[in-house]
C-alpha positions as CSV (number, residue, x, y, z in Angstrom):
1,X,66.1,-6.9,68.4
2,X,68.0,-9.5,70.3
3,X,70.0,-10.5,67.2
4,X,71.1,-7.0,66.5
5,X,72.2,-6.6,70.1
6,X,74.3,-9.8,69.9
7,X,75.9,-8.7,66.6
8,X,76.7,-5.3,68.1
9,X,78.3,-6.9,71.1
10,X,80.3,-9.2,68.9
11,X,81.6,-6.3,66.8
12,X,82.5,-4.3,70.0
13,X,84.3,-7.4,71.4
14,X,86.4,-7.8,68.2
15,X,87.3,-4.1,68.2
16,X,88.2,-4.1,71.9
17,X,90.2,-7.3,71.5
18,X,92.1,-5.8,68.6
19,X,93.0,-2.6,70.5
20,X,94.1,-4.6,73.5
21,X,96.2,-6.9,71.3
22,X,97.8,-3.9,69.5
23,X,98.7,-2.3,72.9
24,X,100.2,-5.5,74.1
25,X,102.3,-5.9,70.9
26,X,103.5,-2.3,71.3
27,X,104.4,-2.9,74.9
28,X,106.4,-6.0,73.9
29,X,108.3,-4.1,71.2
30,X,109.1,-1.3,73.6
31,X,110.3,-3.8,76.2
32,X,112.5,-5.5,73.6
33,X,114.1,-2.1,72.5
34,X,114.7,-1.2,76.2
35,X,116.4,-4.5,76.9
36,X,118.6,-4.2,73.8
37,X,119.7,-0.6,74.7
38,X,120.3,-1.6,78.3
39,X,122.4,-4.6,77.3
40,X,124.5,-2.3,75.0
41,X,125.4,0.0,77.8
42,X,128.5,-1.0,79.7
43,X,129.2,-4.1,77.7
44,X,132.5,-2.8,76.5
45,X,135.7,-1.8,78.2
46,X,137.4,1.6,77.5
47,X,141.0,0.3,77.6
48,X,142.6,-1.8,74.9
49,X,142.0,-5.5,75.3
50,X,145.0,-7.6,76.3
51,X,145.9,-10.5,74.0
52,X,145.2,-13.8,75.6
53,X,147.8,-16.6,75.6
54,X,146.1,-19.2,73.4
55,X,148.9,-21.8,73.2
56,X,148.2,-25.1,74.9
57,X,150.2,-25.8,78.1
58,X,150.5,-29.3,79.4
59,X,149.6,-29.7,83.1
60,X,152.4,-30.6,85.6
61,X,150.5,-33.6,86.9
62,X,147.8,-35.8,85.5
63,X,144.6,-35.0,87.4
64,X,140.9,-35.1,86.4
65,X,138.5,-32.4,87.2
66,X,134.7,-33.0,87.2
67,X,132.4,-30.2,86.4
C-alpha cells in the first residue's frame, strides 16, 4: 500500500512539474513577443533620413582624447 502511494505521488509530481514548466515556457515566449513588438514601435523616424558626411576631416590641432 505504501509503495502504491509513493508511485502515485511520483506520477502526480511529474505531471504537476510538466504543467508548471509548460506554463513558464509559454510565459517566456509571450514576454519575448511583447518585447519585440515594443522595440519595433517608435524605432523609426517619419521624415527622410539625412545623408551623413562620411569623408574624413583632419583635426586642426593634434590632441588626444581618452575614452
